[in-house]
N, C-alpha and C positions, 0 to 999 in steps of 0.2 A: 700278187698272187692269189687265189681262192682256194681254203682249203678242200681240200678231199676227201668223197670219203671212203672207206679200208676195200678194199680188194671181196670180190663173192665167198670167197670161202679164208680160211684164219691162215693162216702161214704159216705152212708144215713145213720142215726137212727132214725130218721122222718118222714111216705111219706107224702103226700098229702092230702089223708086226717086226718093224724091226728093221725095216730096209727105208732105205737112201730115198726122198721123197723129190722124182726128178717134174713132178707138173710144174706149170707156172708157180703155183704156189711158194715154189721155195723161191723165187727168184728175186736177185735185189740182195740175200742175203746167203751169209758164209758158214757152212757146217761148221763150228769148233772145233779147234784139233782131238786125235785119239786121245792126250795126258787129260786135257779139260772135261773131256767126258766120261775118263774113266773116273777122275775124282769127283764130277759131279756123280753118279751112280752111289762111289760109296758113302758119301754124304747123304744121299739119300733113304742107302740102308738104315745104316744106326741113325736117318732122322726118325725113321717110322716105325725103329727098336724103342730108340727109345718116348716117337710120341704114343703109344702103345702104354708103354712105362708110364708116364706120366698120367693115362688115364684110368691104370689098373689100380693105378697110389690113391685117385682122385671117387675113387669106386671103397676107398676103404677107408675113405674119411682125412688121409692126409691132405687136402688139399681144402677148398670149399664149392672151388665150381671151374671147369677146365674147357677151353671150344677145342678141340682138335683140328688140326690139319692132315687126318686122313682123308689119301688121293692126294693134297693137293701140296706134297713133297720136289714138282716138278716148278710148279711157279714159286713158290718159296727158295727154295733152295739158287733155283735159274734167274731171282732176279738177283739178287746178292752177289752172283760171279761177273752182271752185267756192270753194277759199277764200279769206282775204283775207290780206294781205299779213304781217299778225301773227297771221300762223298756223303750227304746224311742219308737216314734208315727213316720214314717219322710213320711208328706201323702201327695196326690196329690191338686187339687183344687175344687173333686169333691169329699174330706172326712170328709163333716162338719158333721156331723151326727158321725162318729167317736168322733172327736170335742166336739160336745158337751154330746157324755155321758163320755167324758176324764172329763168330769163337767168342763167344758166351760159357758163362758154365753156367751150368743147372743150376748152382745154389746163387746164383742172378739172377738168374729167370722167377724159380718158379713162387718163391716170398710173396710178389703180387698177387697168387691164386688164392693165398693161405693166410690177405689182412696182417698181413704182417710191415708191406711195406707200399706204398700207393707207384714208386719209383726204389724198385729193388738194385739196382745202380748205378754207377754215375754215366751219363746219357754223352758229355764227353773226351772215354774212354774208349767209347765203343764209337760215336757218330752216330750213335740211334738215340732219338726222343721220346720216351717213356707210352708205355702201349699203354692206347688208349680205348675205352671204355663206351662215354659216347661218341653214336656214329658220324665220321664225314671230319669231327673237332683240327685235327691232329693233319688232315688236307691246307686248310686257311695258313695254319703253322710253317707247312711246307714253305708254300706259297711265300709265307713273309721270311723265312728263313734265308730262302732261295736270293731274292730280288735282296737284303740284308747281310747279303756273300761280297754279292756281285755289284753294290752302290759300293765298296770294302774293298774290292780289285781280289777276292780271292775266288781262285778256279773251284769253286761246288758243288756241286750235280745234290739239288734233294731228289730221290724217290717218297712218296707217300703211297701209302698202302690203301687202296679203299674192295670194300668188297658188293655186289650185284647188287643189294638189299640197299647201301649207302649210299650208292649215285645213288638216286630217290631223296637224299637230305636235299638240304638246301646252302648246309655246308658247303657238298661239293660241287652243288651249283658255281656257290658263290666266288672258291677255289679258285674252280679252274675260269672262272670267267676272268681276274684279277689276275692270273698267272698268262691267259693270250694275251688282256692288254699291256700288265709289264714288259707279255714278254722274259718270263721268268724262267731260271732257267732249271725249270722241273716236272716231271716224267710222274703222269697218276698209273700205275701197277692195280690193275683193280683184277682180283679174284671173279672172275661169276661160276662159280658152285652151286648154281641154278636154285637156291633157296636162301631167299631172305629170312633165316628160322623154318617157318610154313610158308610161304608164300614164299611160289614160282614166284621163277624171268617175266612167265607171260603172263601172270596178272600184275608187276610193278610197270613196265614197261611194252606199250606196241610198236619201237624203230627194230631195224633188222637185227640188232645189235651197240651195244652199250658206249661205242667205238665211233658209232654212224655220229651220235651226239658233237661229237670234236668238230665235228665242219658247221653245227652252227656257231660252234662259239668261236669260228678260225684258228684252230688251233688244226695241228694231225692229229690222228686218227688215226691206231693202227688196231688190229688184233687176231691175236693169237692161240696154236693148237694151246693148253693150257699144261699135259698133258704129256709134252712136248718138250723135255727140259733144255735139246739144242737147237730148238727155235725161241723159246724163249729166252735164254744168252743170248742168242742172237742178236731180235729184236731190242734187248734192252740196251746191249751195246750200243749200234746207232744211234736210239735213239736221248742217250747217255750222249754219246759224242756231235750229235749235233746240237743240244741244251747246251753243252761248253760252247761249243761253235758261233753262239749269239744266234740259231735258229728257232731259236721257241719251246714250247713244252707242246710235248705229248702227252696221248691218254691212250694206254694199251689197257684193251681186257683179252684175258686171260679165262680163257673155256676149260672147266677144270667141270671135277663136281666134289663132294664131301661124302666119302665113306661112312663117317662117323657121325652122331646122332649132334645139333645144333651146342648143345655143352651135355653136358650129366645131370641137368633136370630133363630132356627134353624129350621125346621119346618119339623119330622120326615115322614109327608105326602108320603114325594115323595122320600121316599126311604125302608119304611115296612109297608109292611098289619096288616089293626085292625085284622084283624081271628086273626095274626104269638099272636099279644099283646092281644089277649081272652085268647089262649090259654098260656099264661104263665100267662097269672091270676087266673089261674084255678091252679097253681103250689103259691101260694101268702104266702109269709112266715111269714106275721100278724095271714088271717084264717087259718095257715095251725097249728102254738103252739096253737091259741086261741082254737081248737077239739080239737086237744092232750091233754088241761088244765080245758078243761069243762068237760070232759069224764072222769079226778079226783076227781072231785067236785070243784076242785084249783080255777078256775075261775065263780064267782059268780053276780048275776048282778050288790051286792053292788058291787064287786071288780073295776068291768069295771066302773062304775057308779064314781068313786071314780077316776080313770087312767082318766078317757073323761075329768074330772073337775084337773086335774093337768096338762092335753092337753092343752084342752084352757085358762088357766095363765100362763103356758108359752104362748101365741100364743101371748095372750094381752100384754106381756114382752118387746116380738121382735118390735110386732106393734107400743110401746110406745119411743121406742131407736129404730127405725130407724125414725120414725116419728118429732125426737127431731131435730132437727138442730144444725152440728154441728161447733165448735165451732175453726176453719180452722187458720196456720199459714201457707201460700204453703210456705213463704224463712222453713219450718223444710226441703222441697224436698232435702235444702243440705247439711241437718245431716246425720251422719253414712255414708257418702259413703268415703271417706277415714280418715283412721285414723286420716293423717296430707292431707292435704287440696289440692289437685293441683291449681296450677295459676289459670290455665283457670276456675279450681269449681270456686275460690273466685270470679273470675272476674264475672260471671254471676251469684252470688248472689247476685253485687253487686247491676247488671246492673238493675235484677231483681224488690230489695230496691230502685231503684230510680226512676223505673216504680212503685210500689207502693206509694213512697212518692208521687210522684206529683200527682196521683191519689185522692190518699188523699186531698192535696190542692187545685185539682179543684171540689170534692166534694162541700169539707164547702166555697170558690168563689160565691158556684152557692147559 
């Protein structure tokens, strides 16, 4: 059966005003239950407060750099809520909210952004591969991992995150082609936040959508309103279930918008208009879901207060974790590079060890 192009518009279950979308856009997908949506709202509010706190810490010099996902909470959280416990995530550097959603602590996530460890957590404990800075390399890892898991008879789906810019990389195409050819249980979750740093999406591709590319690879493509967490959960659940049944990979494009700068070193005012940002603000994923929940009397003032308190508690814990002085051993940089260290690496380690010893001796003498 030939792969088909996605529908005329992105899939949406709840519109910008918080009403259930009963148009053709919602056909074939079930609205998540109230408990799931209230949990998603709670997670999005807490995540936004946390993201804002981390950005503030970066500006204070507590972290070297931080790529905010402000405005992309529905994609980050909805995608995690759409996978099962045994499934693996392969994130990019921007997907810290996804890591937080899966239960990782700030003290495990943030050392990566101040240069303490390249991988500051145990991937197997959380079933999350290391966050990658080189664009799209993790997509190939996800496909290889998913294929290997299936060969070993394990019931595992790999979901790999991509940005719109990274889909222009050769690694992304190669990963999707391998996944389609091998029928690997993989989900490619592309958060199209409209800009690859400063390059807008219409300067990257002339196709109607990134999801359209799936048809040319012989795999399923879906685009979804990335600011509608209900639709994201439903679409990811469907893609994961299909992959688990042996129906092959899916390319999901979630249309969203990055409200903050690319990183703290970026100035978005140089390449995008304030009016554009304000326009996307009307599609905010949190206020949209809040309107839906309040209309059903599920989101009360008391619930809002509890969520706000939980968000402030996490922000305070994050400040405490990042304000603490790390106890670092510079020689650790040579650990876990090779199973059997090369001679040149041992020489470099010995040279640094001697330099540290000399410095300590000079300090004692003074």
